[in-house]
N, C-alpha and C positions, 0 to 999 in steps of 0.2 A: 618613479613609478616602476622602473627597474630592482634601484634599493632595499624599497617596499617590497618586490617580486621574493627577488634573493633575501630580506631575515624575515621575511612567511616563508618562505623552502627552509629557512633555517633550526630553527623555529620548531618547526615542525620533523627535519629530521632527529635533532636536539630529546623532539616527546617519544620519539622511537625506541632510540640511542637507550635511553636514563634511566628502564628497569632493565636492565643490559649490564646493567656497571656497575660492582661495588663486591663486599661479600657476598659469598653463598647466604643465601638464608635455611641452609636445611635442605631435606626431605620432602617436607608438609610441604612450605612451604614450592613448593617449586611443581610440586604435581596442582597447587594453587591456582594456579600463575597461568598456569601452563591449559589443565582443563579449566579454569571456571573465568579469570579473565582475562584470555586474549579471548578464546572462543565471542566471549558474548562482551565484549570490547567490538571486534569483526561482525561476530552477524546485529549490533546496530550503527556497523558504517553502512553494509550492508544493507538494511534495512530502511537507512535515516536518505542515503543516496536516493535506492527508489520511490522513496514516496515521495520527495525535492521533486526528481525526476519528473514523476504525474501528476504533481501539479504546479510545471513548468511548462505540461502538456494542456491542461486545460484552459488554461489561463491563454495561452500561442493559443488554443482553436477557438474560445470565446470575444479578444483579445482584451479577455477584465482582467484587471488582475486581485479585485476575489473567488476567483473560479478556480475552484478547488475541488475535490474527491466529496469534501465535507455540504457544501453549498450544493453540489450538485444533486446531492443525494445521494450519492457512489457504492459513499461509507455507512453512510443507517443503512443502503439495501442488504451488504457487504453485513453487518454487525449484527442485522432479521435473520439473515439466510439462517447462520455461526448458530443465533439464537435459535428460530426455529426445531435445529438437530437436536443439538441440544432439547428441547423441552418437550418433539416428538419423539427422539429415537434418540434417550443417552446413552443406552447399552454399547450404538451404533464408534460411543466417542469413548472412547480411551482414555488415563493419566498419561503423564509421560513424564522420565525423568532426563538430569543430561548425563552424558558423557553415554551414550551406550548406539554405536551403532545396530545394533540389532531393534531402536526402537526407535521409529523413524518420525513419530508425535510430530509435530500439526501441521507439518511439510506433506507429509503424505496420510494425513487422517484429513476423513471424510470429513473436516470442517470446512478445510481450502477448501475442500470444493462446495461446500453449502453459501461460503459466504465470497466464493467468485457469481458463481450462477445466482446469488442476490444482489452483487455489484449488477449486472448487466443489467436483473431483469428490471430493477435502478432505473434502472440508463431510459428502457424501451419506454419502463412508462412512463418518462418524461420526458422523452418522444412523442407515444400513443396521444398523451396530454396538449401536446406545442402542434400536431396534428389536428387534430379534432375541437380543437381553437382558431386551429387556420392561422399561428404565428409561425415568427420563423427570425425570426430578431432572436442575437446575441440575448439578450438583457427580459426579454418573452425567454427561454431557458434557463437561463438562473434562476429567474421569480418561480418559472416550472417544480425548478429542482429544489432550490428553499424551501418550498411547502410539499411537495415530495418528502424533504428530509424533515421534517417537521414531524408527518404523518409514521415513519417510521418506529423516526424512534417516539412517538407516541404507544403504540405498537412493541417497544421493545419493553418499555417499562408495564406495558399490558399483561406479556408473558413471563417480567422476573415476578409481578406481583400474583396471581396464583401459579407458583413453580411452585415445590418444594424446595429451604431451602441447599440445599445441596444442587441443583440447577441456577436455584438463582445467583448463587458464588463463584459456580465454572461464568455463565454470564458474565457476571457485572468484569469475574477474569479477560475473557475475552475479548471487551468491549476496553477494559482499561490496557490492559498486553503486559505484558514483561518481559524482560529479559531472563526470570529466573529458572523456568525448563525451558524452554526453547533452546537457550543461548546453548552452544555445542554443535560440532563438528560436522558432525549429519545436518544439522538444522543445516550451513548457514550452506550445504553446500546445493543439495533442494535448494532451495532460494535461489541459490547461484544460478540452478536450472531454471526455474522459472521467470531468473529473471533480464540474463541475459536475447531468452530469448529475444525477448518485451524490447532491450537496449537494442536489442541490432536491429528489429522491424520501425520502431522510429527512427533508427540512427540514420536509414535507406532513402527515410521518408521524413530528411532534415528540409530538404527543402518547399516541400508542399508547408510544412510549422513554420515556414520561415513568409508563405505566399498566404498565411492566415495573419499573422500576424500585420502581412500589410488588408488586408479587407480584402470580404467575401469578391467584391467586385473583380479586385486584379489578381486574386486566384480562381476566378472563374472565366478572366479575361484567359493566365496565361495555362489554361487546360484541364483543370483543377479538376475534375468531380468532388460536388461539396458534398454533399449528402453520401458517399462511403468512404472520399477520406472522410471523414469528420468521424462518422462510425471507427473506422476502423484503429485513426486511435485513439480515440475515450473507449472506445475497449483494452485498447493491447493496454493504453497508459493503468485500467482498470483489475 
């Protein structure tokens, strides 16, 4: 096991150092490497890691490997919130280009707040449906989340159908994602501005996450407020 860990570490270090070995490729290639490729790779690492942690929190809270922001409706709610903003007020959303410190792109765009509010609204809707149905088990919450996710996906397709081609393309670009415009150093800094506090909150609640993995009854016996802690963890992961 130690040999495998050492081998993995060696390969990671090699992958990091290889681009810096060899003859100088020229000023243009240096600019492309440092201003396009490096920030996009870093942005992919940070955003991918954040998504992985979010999925981990959902799976720990619900004790189900199928529990993700997608199955619970959070991802669809975020996409619906962004699509609604693009449909109702496209003038508030400006396009942005890579490498401009004066134009901070999606990280400070109203889109990010619309998506966050959409994710929170989706969570609230799911728990409201579960409460009205008087169902509180993890399976019931997941099933309600799947139903809400399908509902929001249908609403997104409806918005894309009634929108003009420009708005439809912008909605599709948001839902598909990409690093061609947001992969720059300002976006990385502002992404860390959101990710680091969320990771800190999750770190200070690692005990609750461990207890959730053992079951709600054990967590409740150990003094965990199930409703409040579950809401806090899910909102943070969103």
